[in-house]
C-alpha positions, -999 to 999 in steps of 0.1 A, spaced: -9 -285 52 25 -290 65 51 -268 79 71 -283 53 48 -278 19 42 -244 33 80 -236 30 77 -252 0 47 -233 -19 59 -198 -2 91 -200 -21 78 -210 -53 56 -183 -59 81 -156 -47 102 -172 -75 75 -170 -99 69 -135 -90 100 -121 -87 105 -130 -126 74 -116 -134 86 -83 -116 118 -88 -131 99 -92 -165 79 -54 -158 112 -40 -148 129 -14 -174 159 -12 -150 186 -34 -161 202 -35 -125 167 -35 -111 159 -65 -134 192 -82 -127 184 -81 -91 150 -94 -92 162 -124 -117 189 -126 -87 164 -128 -60 142 -153 -82 170 -178 -83 178 -177 -44 137 -187 -36 145 -217 -65 169 -226 -42 153 -227 -16 123 -244 -26 146 -273 -38 156 -277 -2 125 -277 10 112 -303 -21 147 -324 -12 130 -328 24 97 -331 16 106 -365 -8 124 -380 23 114 -413 32 101 -406 64 80 -376 54 46 -384 43 37 -353 21 33 -358 -16 49 -325 -35 22 -310 -57 27 -298 -91 28 -259 -86 7 -233 -96 5 -199 -85 -25 -187 -67 -53 -167 -82 -35 -134 -58 -3 -140 -73 -16 -145 -105 -36 -112 -101 -5 -93 -84 16 -100 -115 -10 -89 -140 -13 -52 -120 25 -57 -122 31 -59 -160 2 -30 -160 14 -2 -133 49 -13 -130 62 -28 -101 72 4 -82 29 13 -80 25 -20 -69 55 -23 -40 34 -19 -13 14 -52 -25 45 -70 -35 58 -63 6 25 -79 14 31 -110 -8 67 -112 14 91 -100 -17 123 -89 -7 141 -60 -23 116 -36 -30 139 -8 -11 149 -1 -40 121 19 -53 123 37 -27 151 69 -42 177 66 -57 209 43 -47 240 51 -32 275 52 -59 304 36 -49 299 10 -31 271 -20 -28 244 -16 0 229 -36 14 257 -66 9 237 -98 13 203 -109 -3 189 -115 30 194 -74 38 180 -66 6 142 -44 14 152 -40 54 149 -6 51 123 23 45 94 -2 45 76 28 57 76 40 24 57 17 7 25 28 14 19 37 -25 -10 59 -42 -29 24 -50 -33 15 -14 -48 50 -2 -71 49 -31 -87 16 -19 -90 27 19 -101 64 4 -133 46 -20 -142 25 15 -144 52 39 -175 74 8 -185 39 6 -194 29 43 -200 63 55 -221 79 29 -239 43 26 -250 46 60 -261 84 59 -284 76 25 -301 40 46 -305 58 78 -325 91 54 -341 60 37 -352 39 67 -368 69 83 -394 73 54 -379 101 34 -387 111 -4 -362 94 -29 -354 131 -42 -347 142 -2 -328 109 0 -304 119 -30 -300 151 -19 -291 136 14 -266 117 -1 -247 139 -25 -242 165 3 -230 136 23 -204 132 -6 -197 166 -11 -194 170 27 -173 138 34 -148 144 2 -139 184 10 -134 172 43 -110 144 36 -92 163 6 -89 194 33 -75 170 59 -51 155 37 -39 191 25 -30 206 60 -16 169 70 6 168 37 16 202 35 22 204 74 46 172 70 62 186 42 70 220 60 89 197 86 107 178 64 119 205 45 129 219 75 152 193 87 167 189 54 173 229 54 186 223 85 213 190 73 220 212 39 238 234 67 253 212 86 272 195 61 283 228 48 296 237 83 305 204 99 315 182 63 342 161 84 314 153 113 288 147 90 309 121 70 316 104 104 282 98 112 274 84 82 305 59 83 291 49 118 257 43 106 278 21 73 291 3 99 266 -6 120 253 -23 87 279 -45 87 307 -28 62 343 -22 74 352 14 93 379 19 70 359 12 35 328 34 54 348 63 61 365 62 24 329 63 12 314 87 29 340 116 26 337 106 -10 302 110 -4 304 145 11 323 157 -16 291 161 -42 271 182 -16 237 172 -35 239 137 -31 251 137 2 221 158 11 198 131 -3 218 99 12 223 119 51 185 130 45 174 88 40 201 74 66 199 100 93 163 112 94 143 86 70 140 112 50 139 114 11 138 151 -6 126 142 -39 96 126 -25 80 149 1 48 147 -13 26 173 -30 -4 185 -9 -26 194 -36 -19 158 -56 -27 139 -20 -61 165 -15 -68 153 -51 -66 118 -49 -81 120 -15 -112 140 -32 -120 120 -63 -114 84 -40 -135 96 -12 -162 107 -36 -161 76 -59 -168 54 -32 -198 79 -15 -215 79 -50 -219 45 -51 -256 41 -24 -264 70 -43 -265 60 -81 -298 39 -79 -316 73 -64 -303 90 -93 -317 62 -117 -352 75 -106 -363 39 -94 -396 37 -71 -396 27 -36 -384 4 -22 -364 -9 -52 -338 19 -52 -333 12 -15 -328 -29 -24 -307 -15 -52 -284 10 -32 -279 -20 -11 -268 -47 -32 -248 -22 -50 -231 -12 -19 -227 -48 -11 -209 -58 -42 -185 -32 -38 -181 -38 0 -169 -70 -16 -144 -59 -41 -133 -34 -21 -121 -68 9 -105 -84 -22 -85 -53 -28 -76 -46 1 -65 -86 11 -39 -77 -15 -23 -51 11 -26 -71 41 -18 -106 23 -48 -124 41 -70 -144 24 -92 -127 1 -127 -144 4 -124 -140 40 -116 -99 37 -142 -98 13 -166 -113 36 -151 -91 63 -159 -58 47 -191 -67 36 -200 -77 73 -186 -44 88 -203 -23 58 -235 -40 57 -238 -40 92 -233 1 100 -258 3 70 -282 -20 89 -281 -3 118 -284 33 104 -315 17 86 -332 7 114 -320 36 138 -335 58 106 -368 45 107 -371 43 149 -362 78 145 -385 88 118 -416 65 136 -412 84 168 -412 119 152 -444 110 131 
C-alpha cells in the first residue's frame, strides 16, 4: 500500500472516530473540539485524495470503510465514554485527549492551534481499563504456568486445584499489596510537593505568576498576555494551585489516585486471570481432560488478552493475539515439561 493511500486511510478513519467521540461526549465544548478535529482530518484526507487522483498516480482510491479495530473502539467509546477510552484513542493517534487530563484553564485558550492539542499530559493516559487488561494477563500467565507445572509432575487433580487456588490468592494479594504501597507512596510524595507549591503561592505570588507566564510564553503566548493571565489566575489561589501543579510539577491535585481503589482493582484483575486455568479442575474432569481443558481455556483467554492489548498498542490485532498465545503458551509448555521431569526424577 502506498504512503499516500496509507495517509488517506488514516485521516479518513481519524475523522470517523472523532465524530464517534463527539457523539459520545456530553460536554458541548469538548464535543465541538472533536467535531473541529474531524473537519481538519477530513480536509487532510481530501488533500491526500487529490494527490492520489493525479494522472501520474497509479493508485486507485477505494471506498472508505472503518477497520474492525476502529469499529470496536467506537462501540467501546459509546459504551464507556471517551474519558475511559482515552488511552485506546491515543493509540489510534487521535489528538485532543488532553481535555480529559483535568479542568481547563479559564481566561485564555491553550493550546493555540489544533496541531498543538494533545501534546500535554501524554503520560497520564494509562487508565484503569489498560491496567485491568495487563493485570488479567499477569494472573493468567503466572497461574497457568504454576498449574501446568504441578500437573506435569503427576500431582492429583485435588492437589493441582489446591495449588492453583493458593497461587491465585498469593499472587492477587501480593499484587494488590504492592500496588497499595506504590500508589500510597506516590500520593504522599505528590501531596508533599503540592503542599510546598501552596506555601510558595501564599508567600511569593508574584514570583509564581512570573514562572507561569514564562511557561506560557514558551508555548507561544505573548509575554505581556501571559503575565496578565498569570496575575489574574494568582488572584484565585485554589485555581492557581491546580494550574501551577500541572504546569510546573506535572501533577493534578484532584487526580492523585486512591491506594485502596488501585489495590482492589489489581487484586480483582489478577484473580480473574489466575482463575482461568483453575476452572477445569473445579469442574471435576478426569485426567487428562482437565489438563487439556485448562490448556485450551488458557490459550483462548491469551488470544482475547492479545486482542485487547492491541487496542492500546495500535498494532495488528491478530499478530498481538498470536504473540500472546506464543508467549503464554510457551511458558505453560515449559512449566509442564519441567514439572514432568521433576516428577519423574522424584518418583
